[in-house]
N, C-alpha and C positions, 0 to 999 in steps of 0.2 A: 792472029785473031785474039789471042790472050792479052797482048799489050793494048789493043783497042778496047777490050772490056775493062781493063784497069783504068784507062783514061775516062771511060764513061762512068765508072764507079766513083771517081773523084767528083764528077758532076752530080750524079744521081744513083745511089745504090739500088733504088727501087727499079730504075730502068734496067740495070744489069740483072737483077733478080727476074724481072719479066722476060728478058732475052734468054736467060739460062733456062727458064721454065719452058719456053717455046722451042728453042733450038738444041737443047741437050737434055741428058737425063741425070745430071749431077744432083739436082735437088731431090729427086726420087731415091737416089742411092744414099745420100747423106742423111735424109730423114725418112722414117718408115712410112709416113703417110703424107697427105697433102695439107693436113690441118696446121702443123707446125710451121711449114714455110709460108702459109697464108697469114697466120698470125704474125710471123716475123716480118713479113712484107709491110704490115701496117704498124706494128709496135716497135720492133727492133731490126731495122733493115741492115745496118752495118754488121750486127752480130750474126744474123742469118747468112749474109753473104760471106763473111769471113769463115764461119764454120764450114759452109759448103765448099768453099775454095780449098781450105786445108784438108778437108776430108778427101777430096778428089786428087789433091796434089801429092800427098805422101805415099810411101810404099805401104801396102796392106790396107789402104783406104780407111784410116783411122786418124783422129786428131790426137796427138800425143806429144809429150815432152814440151819443148820450147814453143810449140805452136799454140799451146793454150794461153801463153802470154798475149799473143795477138788477138785471140778471142776475147780475153778480158779487157784489152784496150778497146776493142770494138764495143763491148758492153758499156765501158766508161763513156765512149763517144755518144752512144745512144741515150744514156741517162743524162749526160750533160746537155744534149739537145732538148730534152724535156724541160730541164731547169731553165735554160736560156729562153726557151719559148714561153714559159710561164712568166719570166721576168719581163719580157717584152709585152706580154698581154697586160700585166699589171701596170706597166709604164704607160701604155696606150689608154687604159681606162682612167688613169689619174689626170690626164690632160684635160 
């Protein structure tokens, strides 16, 4: 099941976050409330998904050490998505 979620995550991280919310309790363990995962779903889906996955994966249920590198990469992917989206919006309006 985990490999299938990884393949779905490559297509749509929001789909995997939705499936994790329905079928598991990973998001409730990684985040204290429902507000942060909901905001992450709309604003930073890769970061939310990566943090929750590493929270559940490691011993002691914490993100630590080298795992933070992957969380920072996910932040960079989310931010770059905003930049490329804005660039496409400007290019479309210039036509």
